[in-house]
C-alpha positions as CSV (number, residue, x, y, z in Angstrom):
1,X,30.4,5.5,4.7
2,X,29.0,6.0,8.1
3,X,25.3,6.7,8.6
4,X,24.0,9.2,11.1
5,X,20.5,7.7,10.8
6,X,18.9,4.3,10.3
7,X,17.9,3.3,6.8
8,X,14.4,4.3,5.9
9,X,12.2,1.5,4.5
10,X,8.9,2.3,2.8
11,X,6.5,-0.6,2.4
12,X,3.5,-0.2,0.1
13,X,0.7,-2.8,0.2
14,X,-3.0,-2.3,-0.1
15,X,-3.7,-4.9,2.5
16,X,-3.3,-3.7,6.1
17,X,-2.8,-7.3,7.4
18,X,0.2,-7.7,5.0
19,X,1.7,-4.4,6.2
20,X,1.2,-5.5,9.8
21,X,2.8,-8.9,9.2
22,X,5.8,-7.3,7.4
23,X,6.3,-4.7,10.2
24,X,6.2,-7.6,12.7
25,X,8.7,-9.6,10.7
26,X,11.1,-6.7,10.5
27,X,10.6,-5.2,14.0
28,X,14.1,-6.1,15.2
29,X,15.9,-5.1,12.0
30,X,17.8,-1.8,11.8
31,X,15.3,0.2,9.7
32,X,12.9,3.0,10.3
33,X,9.8,1.6,8.7
34,X,7.0,3.6,7.0
35,X,4.0,1.8,5.7
36,X,1.4,2.9,3.2
37,X,-1.9,1.3,2.0
38,X,-2.0,3.4,-1.2
39,X,0.3,5.0,-3.7
40,X,-1.1,8.4,-2.5
41,X,0.1,7.6,1.0
42,X,3.4,6.3,-0.3
43,X,4.0,9.4,-2.4
44,X,3.6,11.5,0.7
45,X,6.3,9.5,2.5
46,X,8.6,9.9,-0.5
47,X,8.1,13.7,-0.4
48,X,8.8,14.0,3.3
49,X,11.4,11.3,4.1
50,X,14.8,10.4,2.7
51,X,13.7,6.9,1.7
52,X,16.5,4.4,1.2
53,X,14.6,1.2,0.4
54,X,11.1,0.6,-1.1
55,X,9.2,-2.7,-1.0
56,X,6.0,-2.5,-3.0
57,X,3.2,-4.9,-3.6
58,X,2.5,-5.5,-7.3
59,X,-1.3,-5.9,-7.7
60,X,-3.1,-2.9,-6.1
61,X,-6.1,-0.8,-7.0
62,X,-5.3,1.9,-9.5
63,X,-1.6,1.1,-9.9
64,X,0.8,-1.7,-10.2
65,X,4.0,-2.1,-8.2
66,X,6.0,-1.7,-11.4
67,X,4.2,1.6,-12.1
68,X,4.9,2.8,-8.6
69,X,8.5,1.8,-8.6
70,X,8.9,3.6,-11.9
71,X,7.8,6.7,-10.0
72,X,10.2,6.0,-7.2
73,X,13.1,5.6,-9.7
74,X,12.3,9.1,-11.1
75,X,11.8,10.7,-7.6
76,X,14.5,8.9,-5.7
77,X,16.8,7.1,-8.1
78,X,19.3,6.1,-5.3
79,X,16.6,4.2,-3.4
80,X,16.7,0.4,-3.7
81,X,13.5,-0.8,-5.3
82,X,11.9,-4.3,-4.6
83,X,8.6,-5.9,-5.4
84,X,6.6,-8.3,-3.2
85,X,3.8,-10.2,-4.8
86,X,1.7,-13.3,-4.9
87,X,1.8,-13.1,-8.7
88,X,5.5,-13.5,-9.5
89,X,4.6,-15.3,-12.8
90,X,2.9,-12.1,-14.1
91,X,5.9,-9.9,-13.6
92,X,7.8,-9.1,-16.9
93,X,11.5,-9.7,-16.2
94,X,12.5,-7.1,-18.8
95,X,10.5,-4.5,-16.9
96,X,12.1,-5.5,-13.6
97,X,15.6,-5.1,-15.2
98,X,14.7,-1.8,-16.9
99,X,13.5,-0.3,-13.7
100,X,16.5,-1.5,-11.7
101,X,14.3,-3.5,-9.3
102,X,16.8,-5.5,-7.1
103,X,14.4,-8.3,-6.0
104,X,11.0,-9.8,-6.6
105,X,9.9,-11.5,-3.4
106,X,7.1,-14.1,-3.5
107,X,4.1,-14.0,-1.1
108,X,3.9,-15.8,1.2
109,X,7.5,-14.8,2.1
110,X,10.0,-16.5,4.4
111,X,11.1,-14.1,7.1
112,X,14.8,-15.1,6.9
113,X,14.9,-14.7,3.1
114,X,13.2,-11.3,3.3
115,X,15.6,-10.1,6.0
116,X,18.6,-11.3,3.9
117,X,17.3,-9.6,0.8
118,X,16.9,-6.3,2.7
119,X,20.4,-6.7,4.2
120,X,21.9,-7.2,0.8
121,X,20.0,-4.1,-0.4
122,X,21.4,-2.1,2.6
123,X,24.9,-3.2,1.7
124,X,24.4,-2.0,-1.8
125,X,23.7,1.4,-0.3
126,X,26.9,1.2,1.7
127,X,25.1,1.0,5.0
128,X,26.1,-2.5,6.0
129,X,22.8,-2.9,7.9
130,X,22.6,-6.2,9.6
131,X,21.5,-7.6,12.9
132,X,22.8,-5.8,16.0
133,X,25.7,-7.5,17.6
């Protein structure tokens, strides 16, 4: 399937410095990136954009990443859902599987591994996103 637009990646993290670092890490990747510091902001993006990929922090004020990704699954079931967290040991693997979360990425992350995880997710969508030749 050929895409007329770049994949849209929504990143949710309550820490602005993490969002900035993730954006910097992914700046040369073929995604249109939207960032949100709260679930409220992220919901607005979900309402206005055809989000393909969602990368959510887990521990945030008022909501967990699992709770937010459950909302994403209901609103945009076709979107690939991933968690990024410094608390991987607190994530219930059964919940991850039940919500169809494709990856749990540990903080601090390795840029190459993060990019590869996103590329694999893009392939799952049939986009074949990868580095520009």
